[in-house]
SEFILO-279505 format. One line per 8 residues: number of its first residue (from 1); for each residue x, y, z of C-alpha. Coordinates in nm, 2 decimals, padded with zeros to 4 digits, always signed. Layout:
NUM> X,Y,Z ~ ... $
//
This chain:
1> +11.10,+11.86,+11.40 ~ +10.88,+12.15,+11.29 ~ +10.54,+12.06,+11.14 ~ +10.44,+12.43,+11.08 ~ +10.43,+12.58,+10.73 ~ +10.66,+12.87,+10.67 ~ +10.53,+13.23,+10.63 ~ +10.58,+13.20,+10.25 $
9> +10.39,+12.88,+10.23 ~ +10.11,+13.03,+10.44 ~ +10.10,+13.32,+10.20 ~ +10.05,+13.08,+09.91 ~ +09.75,+12.93,+10.09 ~ +09.60,+13.28,+10.17 ~ +09.65,+13.40,+09.81 ~ +09.49,+13.09,+09.66 $
17> +09.20,+13.11,+09.90 ~ +09.13,+13.47,+09.80 ~ +09.14,+13.38,+09.43 ~ +08.92,+13.08,+09.48 ~ +08.66,+13.29,+09.67 ~ +08.57,+13.44,+09.33 ~ +08.44,+13.10,+09.23 ~ +08.18,+13.01,+09.50 $
25> +07.95,+12.72,+09.56 ~ +07.70,+12.84,+09.31 ~ +07.97,+12.85,+09.04 ~ +08.07,+12.49,+09.10 ~ +07.71,+12.37,+09.14 ~ +07.63,+12.51,+08.80 ~ +07.94,+12.35,+08.65 ~ +07.84,+12.02,+08.81 $
33> +07.49,+12.04,+08.65 ~ +07.57,+12.18,+08.31 ~ +07.93,+12.08,+08.25 ~ +08.17,+12.28,+08.04 ~ +08.54,+12.33,+08.13 ~ +08.59,+12.61,+08.39 ~ +08.79,+12.83,+08.16 ~ +08.75,+13.14,+08.37 $
41> +08.89,+12.96,+08.68 ~ +09.17,+12.81,+08.47 ~ +09.26,+13.15,+08.33 ~ +09.26,+13.31,+08.67 ~ +09.50,+13.05,+08.81 ~ +09.72,+13.09,+08.50 ~ +09.72,+13.47,+08.52 ~ +09.82,+13.46,+08.89 $
49> +10.11,+13.23,+08.80 ~ +10.00,+12.92,+08.99 ~ +10.02,+12.68,+08.70 ~ +10.40,+12.70,+08.72 ~ +10.44,+12.67,+09.09 ~ +10.67,+12.37,+09.07 ~ +10.83,+12.46,+08.73 ~ +11.18,+12.60,+08.69 $
57> +11.21,+12.98,+08.72 ~ +11.41,+13.01,+08.39 ~ +11.10,+12.90,+08.20 ~ +10.86,+13.12,+08.38 ~ +10.78,+12.91,+08.68 ~ +10.81,+12.97,+09.05 ~ +11.08,+12.70,+09.11 ~ +10.90,+12.58,+09.43 $
65> +10.86,+12.22,+09.55 ~ +10.59,+11.96,+09.56 ~ +10.52,+12.07,+09.92 ~ +10.40,+12.41,+09.79 ~ +10.22,+12.25,+09.49 ~ +10.04,+12.02,+09.73 ~ +09.94,+12.31,+09.95 ~ +09.81,+12.49,+09.64 $
73> +09.60,+12.19,+09.53 ~ +09.47,+12.12,+09.88 ~ +09.35,+12.48,+09.90 ~ +09.18,+12.47,+09.56 ~ +08.99,+12.15,+09.65 ~ +08.90,+12.28,+09.99 ~ +08.77,+12.61,+09.86 ~ +08.45,+12.44,+09.73 $
81> +08.60,+12.36,+09.39 ~ +08.66,+12.00,+09.49 ~ +08.80,+11.77,+09.22 ~ +08.62,+11.98,+08.95 ~ +08.86,+12.27,+09.02 ~ +09.17,+12.06,+09.12 ~ +09.14,+11.85,+08.80 ~ +09.12,+12.15,+08.58 $
89> +09.48,+12.24,+08.67 ~ +09.62,+11.91,+08.80 ~ +09.80,+11.81,+08.48 ~ +09.97,+12.15,+08.45 ~ +10.12,+12.10,+08.80 ~ +10.26,+11.75,+08.78 ~ +10.23,+11.65,+08.41 ~ +10.54,+11.84,+08.27 $
97> +10.77,+11.67,+08.53 ~ +10.92,+11.43,+08.27 ~ +10.99,+11.72,+08.04 ~ +11.16,+11.91,+08.31 ~ +11.38,+11.62,+08.41 ~ +11.44,+11.44,+08.08 ~ +11.37,+11.69,+07.81 ~ +11.63,+11.87,+07.61 $
105> +11.70,+12.24,+07.66 ~ +11.53,+12.31,+07.33 ~ +11.22,+12.12,+07.44 ~ +11.20,+12.29,+07.78 ~ +11.22,+12.64,+07.61 ~ +10.96,+12.54,+07.35 ~ +10.71,+12.36,+07.57 ~ +10.72,+12.48,+07.93 $
113> +10.64,+12.85,+07.90 ~ +10.31,+12.80,+07.72 ~ +10.20,+12.54,+07.99 ~ +10.29,+12.77,+08.27 ~ +10.11,+13.07,+08.11 ~ +09.80,+12.85,+08.05 ~ +09.82,+12.91,+07.67 ~ +09.79,+12.54,+07.60 $
121> +09.58,+12.27,+07.76 ~ +09.71,+11.92,+07.76 ~ +09.59,+11.57,+07.83 ~ +09.77,+11.26,+07.96 ~ +09.73,+10.97,+07.72 ~ +09.85,+10.66,+07.91 ~ +09.58,+10.42,+08.02 ~ +09.44,+10.17,+07.77 $
129> +09.12,+09.95,+07.77 ~ +09.31,+09.62,+07.78 ~ +09.60,+09.73,+08.00 ~ +09.45,+09.91,+08.30 ~ +09.72,+09.97,+08.56 ~ +09.96,+09.73,+08.38 ~ +10.13,+10.00,+08.18 ~ +10.38,+09.75,+08.03 $
137> +10.09,+09.58,+07.85 ~ +10.01,+09.89,+07.64 ~ +09.93,+09.82,+07.28 ~ +09.94,+10.16,+07.12 ~ +10.23,+10.17,+06.87 ~ +10.46,+10.45,+06.75 ~ +10.65,+10.32,+06.44 ~ +10.96,+10.52,+06.33 $
145> +10.93,+10.66,+05.98 ~ +11.23,+10.87,+05.90 ~ +11.23,+11.19,+06.12 ~ +10.88,+11.11,+06.26 ~ +10.67,+10.84,+06.42 ~ +10.33,+10.72,+06.31 ~ +10.10,+10.63,+06.60 ~ +09.81,+10.39,+06.60 $
153> +09.61,+10.28,+06.90 ~ +09.35,+10.37,+07.16 ~ +09.35,+10.52,+07.51 ~ +09.09,+10.55,+07.78 ~ +09.02,+10.77,+08.08 ~ +09.20,+11.05,+07.90 ~ +09.10,+11.37,+08.09 ~ +09.04,+11.70,+07.91 $
161> +09.09,+11.54,+07.56 ~ +08.78,+11.74,+07.44 ~ +08.97,+12.06,+07.48 ~ +09.33,+11.96,+07.46 ~ +09.58,+12.13,+07.23 ~ +09.87,+11.89,+07.33 ~ +09.91,+11.55,+07.48 ~ +10.17,+11.36,+07.68 $
169> +10.16,+11.02,+07.51 ~ +10.32,+10.69,+07.59 ~ +10.34,+10.43,+07.31 ~ +10.53,+10.12,+07.23 ~ +10.82,+10.18,+06.99 ~ +10.97,+09.83,+07.02 ~ +10.75,+09.51,+07.03 ~ +10.73,+09.37,+07.38 $
177> +10.86,+09.03,+07.27 ~ +11.18,+09.20,+07.14 ~ +11.25,+09.36,+07.48 ~ +11.46,+09.21,+07.76 ~ +11.23,+09.37,+08.01 ~ +10.86,+09.44,+07.98 ~ +10.92,+09.79,+08.10 ~ +11.15,+09.86,+07.80 $
185> +11.04,+09.96,+07.45 ~ +10.79,+10.23,+07.56 ~ +10.86,+10.59,+07.45 ~ +10.72,+10.92,+07.58 ~ +10.60,+11.20,+07.35 ~ +10.47,+11.55,+07.40 ~ +10.30,+11.64,+07.08 ~ +10.01,+11.82,+06.91 $
193> +09.66,+11.68,+06.96 ~ +09.58,+11.65,+06.59 ~ +09.21,+11.59,+06.57 ~ +09.22,+11.50,+06.20 ~ +09.40,+11.18,+06.32 ~ +09.23,+11.14,+06.66 ~ +08.87,+11.06,+06.75 ~ +08.75,+11.15,+07.10 $
201> +08.44,+11.01,+07.26 ~ +08.34,+11.15,+07.60 ~ +08.26,+10.91,+07.88 ~ +07.94,+10.99,+08.07 ~ +08.05,+10.95,+08.43 ~ +07.95,+10.97,+08.80 ~ +08.08,+11.32,+08.88 ~ +08.31,+11.60,+08.79 $
209> +08.10,+11.69,+08.49 ~ +08.30,+12.00,+08.42 ~ +08.62,+11.80,+08.35 ~ +08.57,+11.57,+08.05 ~ +08.70,+11.21,+08.05 ~ +08.73,+11.02,+07.72 ~ +08.81,+10.73,+07.50 ~ +09.07,+10.83,+07.24 $
217> +09.13,+10.65,+06.91 ~ +09.45,+10.73,+06.72 ~ +09.48,+10.64,+06.36 ~ +09.80,+10.75,+06.17 ~ +09.90,+11.04,+06.40 ~ +10.24,+11.18,+06.28 ~ +10.47,+11.28,+06.56 ~ +10.79,+11.46,+06.48 $
225> +11.11,+11.32,+06.62 ~ +11.17,+11.64,+06.82 ~ +10.85,+11.57,+07.02 ~ +11.00,+11.25,+07.18 ~ +11.10,+11.31,+07.54 ~ +11.43,+11.15,+07.62 ~ +11.56,+10.83,+07.47 ~ +11.35,+10.59,+07.27 $
233> +11.23,+10.30,+07.48 ~ +11.28,+10.47,+07.81 ~ +10.93,+10.62,+07.85 ~ +10.81,+10.39,+08.12 ~ +11.10,+10.49,+08.34 ~ +11.04,+10.85,+08.28 ~ +10.68,+10.81,+08.39 ~ +10.78,+10.64,+08.71 $
241> +10.97,+10.96,+08.80 ~ +10.65,+11.15,+08.82 ~ +10.44,+10.89,+09.00 ~ +10.53,+10.99,+09.36 ~ +10.45,+11.36,+09.31 ~ +10.12,+11.28,+09.16 ~ +10.02,+11.06,+09.45 ~ +10.11,+11.34,+09.69 $
249> +09.90,+11.59,+09.50 ~ +09.60,+11.35,+09.48 ~ +09.63,+11.30,+09.86 ~ +09.64,+11.67,+09.92 ~ +09.34,+11.73,+09.70 ~ +09.15,+11.45,+09.88 ~ +09.23,+11.60,+10.22 ~ +09.11,+11.94,+10.10 $
257> +08.78,+11.80,+09.99 ~ +08.75,+11.60,+10.30 ~ +08.80,+11.90,+10.52 ~ +08.55,+12.09,+10.32 ~ +08.29,+11.82,+10.37 ~ +08.37,+11.81,+10.74 ~ +08.33,+12.19,+10.76 ~ +07.99,+12.17,+10.59 $
265> +07.87,+11.89,+10.82 ~ +07.99,+12.07,+11.14 ~ +07.82,+12.39,+11.04 ~ +07.50,+12.21,+10.97 ~ +07.52,+12.02,+11.30 ~ +07.54,+12.35,+11.48 ~ +07.24,+12.50,+11.31 ~ +07.00,+12.21,+11.26 $
273> +06.77,+12.19,+11.56 ~ +06.56,+11.87,+11.62 ~ +06.37,+11.79,+11.94 ~ +06.46,+12.13,+12.08 ~ +06.84,+12.10,+12.05 ~ +07.11,+12.13,+11.78 ~ +07.19,+11.78,+11.64 ~ +07.56,+11.86,+11.70 $
281> +07.49,+11.83,+12.07 ~ +07.43,+11.46,+12.03 ~ +07.73,+11.23,+12.06 ~ +07.59,+11.02,+11.77 ~ +07.67,+11.32,+11.55 ~ +07.98,+11.45,+11.74 ~ +08.18,+11.13,+11.76 ~ +08.19,+11.04,+11.39 $
289> +08.28,+11.40,+11.30 ~ +08.56,+11.41,+11.56 ~ +08.69,+11.08,+11.41 ~ +08.68,+11.24,+11.06 ~ +08.89,+11.53,+11.19 ~ +09.15,+11.29,+11.34 ~ +09.18,+11.08,+11.03 ~ +09.22,+11.38,+10.80 $
297> +09.49,+11.53,+11.02 ~ +09.68,+11.20,+11.03 ~ +09.66,+11.17,+10.65 ~ +09.77,+11.53,+10.61 ~ +10.08,+11.47,+10.82 ~ +10.17,+11.17,+10.61 ~ +10.11,+11.36,+10.28 ~ +10.34,+11.65,+10.37 $
305> +10.60,+11.41,+10.51 ~ +10.60,+11.25,+10.16 ~ +10.62,+11.59,+09.99 ~ +10.91,+11.69,+10.22 ~ +11.10,+11.37,+10.14 ~ +11.05,+11.42,+09.77 ~ +11.16,+11.78,+09.78 ~ +11.48,+11.68,+09.97 $
313> +11.57,+11.41,+09.72 ~ +11.50,+11.12,+09.95 ~ +11.31,+10.80,+09.88 ~ +10.94,+10.86,+09.94 ~ +10.76,+10.58,+09.75 ~ +10.61,+10.41,+10.05 ~ +10.51,+10.74,+10.21 ~ +10.36,+10.88,+09.88 $
321> +10.15,+10.57,+09.82 ~ +10.04,+10.54,+10.18 ~ +09.95,+10.91,+10.18 ~ +09.73,+10.86,+09.87 ~ +09.56,+10.56,+10.04 ~ +09.51,+10.72,+10.38 ~ +09.39,+11.05,+10.24 ~ +09.14,+10.90,+10.00 $
329> +08.99,+10.67,+10.27 ~ +08.98,+10.95,+10.53 ~ +08.82,+11.20,+10.29 ~ +08.57,+10.94,+10.16 ~ +08.46,+10.87,+10.52 ~ +08.43,+11.25,+10.58 ~ +08.22,+11.30,+10.27 ~ +07.99,+11.01,+10.36 $
337> +07.95,+11.15,+10.71 ~ +07.87,+11.49,+10.57 ~ +07.58,+11.35,+10.37 ~ +07.45,+11.15,+10.66 ~ +07.48,+11.44,+10.90 ~ +07.26,+11.64,+10.66 ~ +07.00,+11.36,+10.65 ~ +06.76,+11.40,+10.37 $
345> +06.91,+11.73,+10.28 ~ +07.24,+11.56,+10.22 ~ +07.08,+11.40,+09.91 ~ +06.99,+11.74,+09.77 ~ +07.23,+11.91,+09.53 ~ +07.18,+12.25,+09.68 ~ +07.36,+12.15,+10.00 ~ +07.67,+12.05,+09.79 $
353> +07.78,+11.75,+10.00 ~ +07.64,+11.49,+09.76 ~ +07.88,+11.63,+09.50 ~ +08.17,+11.59,+09.73 ~ +08.06,+11.23,+09.79 ~ +08.07,+11.16,+09.41 ~ +08.39,+11.34,+09.35 ~ +08.59,+11.18,+09.63 $
361> +08.55,+10.85,+09.45 ~ +08.82,+10.97,+09.21 ~ +09.08,+10.97,+09.48 ~ +08.99,+10.61,+09.58 ~ +09.02,+10.48,+09.23 ~ +09.30,+10.68,+09.06 ~ +09.58,+10.71,+08.98 ~ +09.64,+10.37,+09.15 $
369> +09.39,+10.14,+09.33 ~ +09.38,+10.09,+09.70 ~ +09.47,+09.72,+09.65 ~ +09.78,+09.80,+09.45 ~ +09.89,+10.05,+09.72 ~ +09.86,+09.78,+09.98 ~ +10.06,+09.54,+09.77 ~ +10.33,+09.80,+09.73 $
377> +10.35,+09.87,+10.10 ~ +10.36,+09.49,+10.18 ~ +10.64,+09.44,+09.93 ~ +10.85,+09.75,+09.97 ~ +10.79,+09.85,+10.33 ~ +10.75,+09.51,+10.49 ~ +10.96,+09.30,+10.26 ~ +10.69,+09.05,+10.18 $
385> +10.70,+08.85,+09.85 ~ +10.54,+09.01,+09.55 ~ +10.18,+08.89,+09.51 ~ +10.10,+08.98,+09.15 $
//
């Protein structure tokens, strides 16, 4: 069993590191203070071809796997960009997955090249105020009207809706009470973000100011039939196909940010002198940082095990969920320790670690809560009865 990356994979990491070096700590600190989508960073990633790393070659992508995509995202987060940078391109990397797998040839040719080239920005309109993680309880409706659907409803936590040209939308096309299963009757669409029929209200949030998050209100949006992905009523099942890759990517991003925080803390511990000696000479500083390193390394192994299983067509649900959980927890602890290692300076924005602390909360909360991951592992890995 070989745990080493290939030369090609290491070349990906090196190339991404060089690109990200153009966007330094000062760049991301300014974005964190002032907001505004990092268009120049996004354009640089698109121009270098990274947005299509896991997309098929025939549509302009690189045709690589989730392993390479995870390595890309981990490198971006660890460069100093954190979740501000990773979230700017996250949807491009995993979002088109249902289109690749379930879309028609016409849809793939029409949709994928523009995503890969960065010509369009999309948003993921799934979560709703009254549904949360219970996707089967979605209330947004898409009613068939000839060769189109008319959509009414509302979404929440919709990232990049302020700047989106397109959206991947899931809506109920058959009332829940008319379905044999609660997971039936939901359909998936990739369509224009028509602002004449959509109202967007930004949510003022804890961190990642450069990447907007919103409430979205849809009133009479007309969606052409050709914008439906796959069969009517099968949208929930199409979404499930992309859940494991997203968990792997979130885990990789969290580890990247955790390692960045650990690097900052370690460097500061070497340089900061108190009572005539560097604070890194004290075991009270050393031991927590050493533990952070071990936890991040363990989570990293699990993350790339899940990625490898997925790329080889094997079941990876438990590993992907566990990787997301372990990576988020390990990275959170590392970010917390980075702030504490810096002492009072850790509370100052100019030292950056307080931003990492705010941003890493995303990985603990989304795209699935720690509690639901534990429930999943208990049920699927241990065979215990379902608890919810």
